[in-house]
N, C-alpha and C positions, 0 to 999 in steps of 0.2 A: 464516883466509884462506889460509894455506899449504896446508892440507888440500884446500881447494876448488880451488886452482891445480893441485895434484898430480893431483887427480881429472880435471880438464879436460885436462891433458897426457896422461894415460893414454888418455882417450877419443880425442884427436886421433891418438895413435900407433896405437890399435886401428883407427880409421877408415882411416888411411893404409895400414896393413898389409892391410886388406880390399881396398882399391882396387888396391893394388900387386899383390896376389895374383891379381887378375883377369887381369893381363897376363902373369903368369908361365906358362911352358909347363907344361901339364898341371895347373895349379892349379884348385881348385874355386872357382866364382863365389860371393861372399858372398850369403847368402839375403836376400830382400826384407825379411822380418820383422826380420832382424838390423839392416839399415841403417835401417829405420823406427824401431826401438827407440832406436838411437843418435841419430837426428834428433830425436825427440820428447823424449828425456831432455835433450838439449842445449837445446831450446826452453824446457823447464821451468826450467832454470838460467840462461836468458838468454845462453847461449853460442851466439850466432847464426852465427858463422863456421863452427863445427863442424856446426851444423844445416844450413846451406846446402850444405856439401860432401857431407853425407849425402844430402840430397834430390837433389842433382845426380847423385850416383852412382846412386841409385835410378832416376832418369829415364833416365840413360845406359844402364843395364843392363836395365831392365825396362819403361820408359815408364810413368810414373805415370798411373793412371786414377782413383785415389781422389780425390774432390773436395777433401777437407780437406788432404791432402798436397800436391796440386797448388796449392791456394791459398797454403799456406805457402811453397812453392817459388817461386811468383810474387812474393810479398811480399819474400822475402829477395833475389831477383834484382835488385830495385831498388837495393839497397845494395852487393851484392857482385859483380854483373855488370851495371852500368848501361848499358842499351841500349834505346832506345825501341822499336826493332823487335822485340827479344827479348821485352820486356814485352808488347807488343801481341800477339805470337804466342801467348804464354802466356795472355793474356786471352781470346783466341779459343778456345783449348783448354778453358778453364774454361767458356766459354759452351756449347761443344759437349758438355761433360761433364755439365752440370746446368743446369736452368732458372736463368738469371742474374738473381738478385734485386737490386733497387736498393741494398740494404744493402751488398753487395760492391762494386758500382760506385762508391758513395760513398767507401768505404775506398780503392779503387784510385786514384781521382782524387786524393785527398789525398796518397797516397804518390808518385804520379808528378808532382805539381804541374803537371798538364796537364789539358786539357778533354776528358773522356771523350766528349763530344758529337762530337769529331772523327771517331770511328769507331763511334758509337752505332748508326747505321743498319746497319752491317755486323753488329753483334752481334744486332740485331733480326732480320735476315735469317737468321741461324743458328738462333735459338731460336724464332722465330714459328711454324714448322710444328708445334712440340710443344704448341701451345695456350698460348702465353705470355700473361702479363697484359697489360693495355691499354698497349701501348708508346707510342702517341701521347700518352696522358695523362701517362705517366712522362716522356717527352721534353720536353713543354711545361712541366711542373712543375719539372723539373730546371733549365731555362733561367730560369724565373721566380725560383727560389731563388737562383741565382747572381747575378742582377741585384739581388735583395734584399740579399744579403750584401755585394756590392761597394759598394752605396750606403752601407750602414751602416759599412763599414770606413773610409770617408772621414772618419769622426769622429776617427780616430786622430791624435793631435797637435793636435786642434782642440777648441774649446769652444763649441758652439752656433753654429758659423760659418754665416753667412747663405747662402753658396753651397752648403754641405753640406745645409742644411735644404731648399733648393729642389730639389736633386738627389734627395733622399729622397722629397720630395713627388711628384715626377714618376714615380719608380719605383713608389711605392705606388699611385698612380692608375692607371698602366699595368697593374700586376699585378692590381688589383681588376677592371678591365675584362676582362683575359684569364681570370682565375679564374671570373668569372661566366659568360663564354661557354663555358669548358671544362666547367663543371658542367651548363650547359644542353644542351650537345651530347652529353656522355658520362656524365653522372650524378655523384652525390656520391662523393668519394674515400674508399674504405674499404680495409681491409687486403686483403680478398679480391679487390678490383677492381684496385688499383694497387700493393699491397705496402706494407710498413712505412715505408720511407723516403719515399715519396710522401705518405703520410699526415702524416709529419713536416714535409715541405716545405710542404704546403698549410696546416698548422696555423701554421707560422712566418709565412707570408704573411698569414694571417687576423688574427694578433695585432696587426698594424699597420693594420688597416682600420677604416673608420667603424663606429660603434656599431650602427647598424641592421643592416648586413650581418653584423657580428660575432655579434650575438645570434641571427640566423637560422641562421648556420653552427653555432653552439654547440648549438642545438636539434637539428639534424640529426646532429651528432657524438654527442650523448648517446643518440639513438635507435640509432645504429650500435653504440655501446658496449654497449647493453643486450643485443645479440646477439653480443657479443665480437668485433665487426668494426671496432673503432677502438682505436688504441693508448691504453692507460690513462694513460701518462705525459704524452702530449701533450694528452689530454683534461683532465688536471689543470692544465696551463698555461693552457688556455682558460678553465677554471672560475676560476682565480686572477685572470685579467684581469677577468672578469665581477664578481668580488668587489671588486676594487679600483675598478672603474668606479662601483660602487654607493656608494663613499665620497663621490664627487663628485656634482655636480648633473647628472644624466643628461639632464634637460630642456634645460639650457643647452648641454650637449655636443652633443646631437643637432641642435638648431636652429642652433648656430654652425657645425657641420660642413656642414649643408646650404647655409649662406651661403658658406662657403669653397669648396665644390664649384661653386656657381654662378659665383663670382668667377673660378675657374681655367678653367672651361669657356668662359666668355666671352673670356678672354684667349688661349685656344688658337686662337680664330678668326683672330688676327693671323698665324698660321702656316699657315692654310688657303688655299684658292683664292679666298676671299671678298675683295673689294676692301677696302682699308684704311679708307675712309670709312664703309662699312657696318659693318665690324667694330667700329670705335670708337663708332659710334652705339649698337650693342647693348651694348658695355661700359659706356657711360655710363648706359644704362637699368638694367642690372644693378646698378651701383654705387649708383644712387639708391634702388632697392628694398632693397638690402642695408643701406644706412644707416638707413632707416626701421625695418627689422627689428632691427638692432643696438641702436638707441636704445630700442626697446620692450623688448628682451630685458634690457638692463642696468637699465632702470627697474623691471622685474618681479623680476629675480633678483640684482641687485647687480653691482658692477664686478668683472671677472675678475682674480683673482690666482693665483699658483702654489699657495699653501697652500689656497685655497678651491676652485679648479676644475682645477688641474693644467696641465701644459705646453701641451697641444694647444689647450685653450680660450683660453689667453692668446695663443698664437701666431696662431690663426685670427682672434680678435677684433682683434688689432693689425693684421693684414693688411687686414681690412675697413676699419678706421679709417684706414689709410695711403692708401686709395683714396677717402676721403671728402673733402668740401669743407674749405677751410682752417679755418673756425671750429670745426667738430667735431673735426678732427684736433688742433687746439691744445688743446681741452678734454680729449680723451682722453689726450694726452701729459701733461698736468698731473697727471691721476689716476694714470697709469702711473708717472710719475716718483716720486711719493710712495711707491708700493708698491716700486719698484726701490731706493729709498734704504734700505729694510729687507730687501733681497734677495728681494722677493716678486713681481718681474716680470722678464721676459727682457731683459737689458741690451742685447743686439744690436738689439732692436726699439726701445729708447730712442734708439739712435744713428740708426736709419733714420727714425724719426718726427721727431727733432730736426732732421735735415738737410732733410727735406721741409717742416717748419714754417718753417725759416729761409728756404728758397727762396720760400715763399708771401709772406714779408716782404721779398723782394728783398735778402736778406743772404747772404753767403758761407756755405757749409756748413762743418761742423766735422769730419766723419768720412769724407768722400769716398764716400758711398753713392749719390749721385744723379748721373745722367748724362743727356745729351740727344742724340737722333739727329735731325739736320736736314740737308737738302741732301746726303743720302747719306753723311754723316759722323757718327760717334759720338764725343763728347768729354765730359769732366767739366764739371759746374757749378763755378763758382769756389769755392775753398777758402781758409779763413782759416788763417794760421800753418802753412804747408806743412811747415816744418822739423820740426814735432812731430806730424805727421799719424799716422804709424804708432804712436807712443806712445799717442795718444788712441784709436786703433782697438784696440790691444791691451787697453786698460782696459775696452773695451766688448765684449770677446769676439769681435772681428772679426780676420780674418787680415790680414797686411800688404797694402798697396795693390797691390804687385807681383803678388801671388797672386790678387787680386780682378779685375784688369784683363782677363784672358782670358775671364771670364764675360760681359764686355761687348764681346768681339771687339775690344779695344783692345790693340795690341802694345806700346804705350808710354803713359806718363802725360802727358796734356796737357788743357788746357781747350778747350771747344768755341769755335771762332773767332767765332761769332755773339754770344758773351757778353762779348767783350773788344773795347774800342774801339781797334782797330789794323788796319792794312793791311800792315804790314811787320814783319819781325823780323830780328834780326842776331845772328850768332854770332862771337865773338872767340876765335881759336885761335892757339896758337903751340907750336912743337916744342921740347921740352927733353930732349935726349939720346934716350932710347928711349920718351919719353912725349909724347903729344899732349894738351896741357892746354887745356881750354875755360874761359876766364876768366869767362864768365857767359852766361846765356841771357836774352835781353831781349825784351820786347814793347814796341814803340814806337807810341804812339798817333799816328795819322796826322793827323787833323783838328786836334788840339790839341797837336801836337808842340812842345815848348819847348826841345829840345836835350838833355834829360836822360832817358835810357831808364829804364823801370820794370823793376826786377829781380823776377822771379817764380820763380826757381829758383836753387839753389846751384851753385857751381862744381863741376866734375868733370873727370876726366882719363881717358885710355885708354892701356893699354900697347900700344905700337906693334908689339911682337913678335907680337901676334895678327894684325896686318894687313900687316906688312912682308915682302916677298919677299926671296929670297936676294940679288938684285941691288940691293936698297935701295929699290925702289918700294914706295909705301904705297897700298893700294887699300881705300877705304872705300866699299863697295857699298850699294845700297839694301836688299839682303836682310839686312845687318847691323843690329844694334840700337844702333849707336853714336849715332844721331841721335834726340834725345829728343822730337821734336815732329812726328809724322806728321800730314799736313794735307789730303789730298785736293787739290782744285783751288782751295781758298779763299784761300790765303796766298801772299805773295811773300817772297823771302829774299835776304839778302846775307851773305856770309861774309868775314870779315877774317882772313887767316892770315899770321902772321909766319914765313916760311920762305924766306929769300932764296936759299938754295942749292938750291931745288927749282923745277921747273916745276909750277905749280898748275893743275889742269885740273878744271873743273866746279864747280857750286855757287856761282857768283858773279853770277848774273843777277838783274835786277829784273823778273822775269816769273814767271807761275805755274809751280810745280814740284810734282810728286807727292812727291818725296823729294830731299833733297840727296845728291849723290854726289860723291866727291872722289878724285882720283888725284894723288899727289905723286911726281914723278920726280926723283931727284938729278941735277943738271946735269952733274956730272963723269962720269956713266955713260951718260946718254941724250942723243941728238941729235934735232933736229926738222927736218923737211923740209916746207916750205909750198908747196902747189900751188894756183894759182888755177883756178876753174871758173866756168861761166856763172851759177851761183847763189850761191856763197859760197866762201871759202877753205877748203882742207883742210889740217890740220896733222897730219903723220904722225910719231909718236914711236917710236923703237926704240933698242936698245942701240947705242952708238957703237962698241963692240968687235965687233959683228956686221958682217963685211965682205961678207956675201951680197948679191949684186946683185939688186935687185928689178926685174923687167921692167916696162916702161911700162904693159903691160896690167894689171898688178896694181893700180896707182894708178887707171887708167881705170875699173876695175871699180867702185870706190867712187863715182867722180864720175858715171859714166854711169847707174848704178842710182839715185843720188840725184836726178839730173836727171829721170829717167823718173817717179819717184814724186812729184816736185813737180808734174808735169803730171797724173798719175793722181789725186792728192788735191786739186789746185788750191791748194797751200799750200807755200811755200818755207820755212816755219817761222821762220827768222831769217837775217840776213846775217853773223852772227858766225862765227868759224872752227869747222869741224866737226873734232873731234879723233879721230884714229885712234891708239890706244895699244897697242903691242905689248910685252907684258911678257916680258923675256928669261929669267926663271927657268924652267927646264924643268919644275919641279913645278907651275907655274901653268898649268892646263889649262882655265880658264874662258873662255867667250866670251859677252859680254853687251853689248847695246845700251842705253845709258843716254841721258838727254837730252843732245844735242850731243856725245856721246862713245861710241865703240865700243872696248871693251877685250877683249883676247884673248891667249891664250898663243902662244908662238912656233910651236908645231906646227901651228897653223891655216894658216900659210903653206905648210907642206908639203902640207896638204890641197888648197890652191889649185893648187899645181904639179901635183898628180895629176889633178884634175878641174876645170880652170878654167872649162869651159863652163857648169857649173851648181853653182858652189861655194856656201859659206855666206855669202859677202860680201853679195849682194843681199838675202838673208833678214834679216841683222842691220841693214842700212841701212833696210829697210822698217819696222823696229821704231821708227824715229824718229817715224813717224806712228801706227803700229798697235801700241801698247804704251806709248808716251810721250806722243803727242798725244791718243790715246784710251787709257784705262787700264781693263782689264777687272776687274770687281768680284770679290772673293774670289780674286784671282790665278787667274782662269779659264784655266788653262794650256792645256787642250785647245782651247778656242774661239780664244784669241788666237794660239797657235802655228799652228794649221791654217789660219786665215785669212791669216796672214802668209806662210805657204808658198805659198798660192794667189796672193797678190799678187806674190811673187817669180816665180812661173810666168809672169805676164803680162809682166814685164820681159824674161824670156828669149824670149818669143814676139815682143815688139816689136823686139828687136835682131836677130832672125833667126838666132840661134845658141844652141844648148843646149836649146831647148824640146823637140824630139823625143827627144833623149837623156834628158832629165829625165822626161818622161811614160813612156817605155819603162822607165826604171828604177823608177818608181812601180808600173807594172803587174807587173813582174817580182817586186818585193818583195811585192805584194799576193797574187799567185798562189802564191808560195811559202808565205806565211803562212796563206792560207786552207785549205791542206792540213791544218793542225793546229789552227787556231783561226778563229772567225768575225770578220771585220772588217765589222761592220754599221753602226756609228755611233760618235760620239765622246761620247755622253752619259756613259759611264763607261769609263774606261780601266783600272780596276783589274783587270778580268777578262780583258784581252786585251793583246797586245803594245803598250805605250804608244807606242813610236817609230813603228811601222808604222801604227797607227790614226790618229795625229795628223799625222805628217809625210809619209805616203804615201797612205793610203786616203782620208782626209778631203779634202785638196786635189784629188786626182784625181777624186773623185766630184763635187766642186764644179765642176771644169772641164768635166765632162760634162753638167751641167744645161743645159736649153734657155733658162732665164730669163736676164735681163740681170743677172748677178751684180755686174759692175763698178759699174753705176749704183746698185744697192742699197747697196753698201759706201761708195761716194762720198757718197751722201746721208746715210748714218749718220755719216760723219766730219764733214761740214759742220754737221750739226745738233748733234753731241755732242762736238766737239773740246774739249780741256782739261777734260773731265769723266770721271767713272767710270761705265762702262756695265755693267749686269748682263746676265746671259743672258736674263732676261725682257724687258729693254729691246731687246736684239738681236732676239728673236723678234717683238716687237711692231713694231719699225721695219723689219725685213727679212722680212716675212711670206712673200715669194716664196721665201725660202731655208729656211723652216721644215721642209720635207720633207728637206732635206739634213741638218739637225741631228737630226731625230727621225723617221726613216722608219718606216713601219708594219711 
């Protein structure tokens, strides 16, 4: 070890002397071959620091043109001079130096931990004139391989998770369609056509495809290998899968695979442009045909087990059975349970089928795998013994329920309201020091209420440090996950809070609410000013220590805009106080309009003093109707905010002050933005300036339309208030505005 270290030290000293001599007056520059020898000897002994310095000296003095040396210099730069731009520049030099094979791109991508596709087109532009291999083929296969790897990496830390399995199915199905199309368009992938690594990628994708396509591909690969145009290693992998498949019942496999594909293709119609009724009619027809075929297949070949038919056959057969009538599902589950008891069937499928079977019997499920979507709301079917749910799921190779919910677009755990006999629910909260403790979550049956609430969840608490501002205010907003029962428009709520030293604002109404939202203000720090208006009282809360005098116009802005919107929408909402809460903490910069409450940071008042004629106030007040009275599905930020800004514009126009200034401001912002980016529509704000597209261009274009925009929006509100409206519903109900949303 000491001898090796001494040798390395001598090499470093020699290299340093060579480089230093370069800058000495009259000294001879070290020869390229001498530096190259030092670099490669260092590589051989894994002395990468010395190797990097030698290659860097070579490039500085002579500019490396040798492909191999340049490749090693590039690779070492990732560790010793990490810079994405430097690596990218060296990558382009490599591409110019030699036809850039996918083998090197694959290695470079792994070293950079970045997606080479980011600048793959630039590389193609460099090397294409030299007769490069089929770059379109390579590009598409590279993307398919990444999707394939990403899906299978989801298995890490999991054991046959249902969500992982579904994701892998979707990727395999998409890759199969893409690969078939690619081969039809550009021919079979061979080494001479697409290079070694694309042959590898295609082979890896094919290994996970249905038997019929796999065997066809293997036949073509063998033919290419006969002329030495297919990688023998990956041909070996394909042959090995073919050998393993022969162990199982290939007749069962091919037929069950066809049933599985029919099942999935039918259900994909639910995400197409087809109306839901027609899609479900086709699904039921496919399910009926699949059931007949599955019954016949099992009668002929026997019941599928892991030892007899392998994982895919069991998986696909269970899926077909899951979509079958109650009697057959129950029979299939009984057979599968016997096999699972000896480890010969997929346990997660036992959980799925058990829950579905219990649902058919109108009994609560055990594993939380079944959910219901009705009235625009997705919620769980009832579950027995909730406290031990995750323990049962773990025993069936399922992930915790918290990780499962996002796959159903459920931000929190809750039962679907239509499955529970109640119309009201109540939360009991009290503050203990720095903790907000929820003593219970209760569902109260309305028709048969006897005075005793039914507890369906355990107690929990929240650390208020996450929600308390520096001045003591506690803000629990609807974006937070503190509230465990998201509910759409279907439920009513009452909250009981024991907090005598606080003003308690929000969440105490017996009327529909999309979310509970609470603000608690310490009475020793906040003061309240109540102002009567023609429609309802307004309560203004602000720090008592803030002696800034609010002009009367500031308060009138809230009241006048509220009064206008009452007329615009034909709805005064309620006669209870409208709460305006100004949080004094300078770090609190949020501004949001919740039901019967607008909360904002102190600096928004400064905005008002600068531009009172078209401030944020009428925009936030309008959200009481447009965003709280009607709620846009999937948090359709672009649609909701742009329409709200348009409604604000109508208020400015009606009062005769601020309208021209606002529209001039819109035009100026649009003109400035259009010099560098297109402001065409609000369908997608990811590729353009979000603020300008939504808050300037969209309302301005709407204002310029000849149609009666106000009447369309008023009709939409009257028809859908207290509901959740999707963009599809908006386009259907406001057809006159469809051009505004999706111009040609």
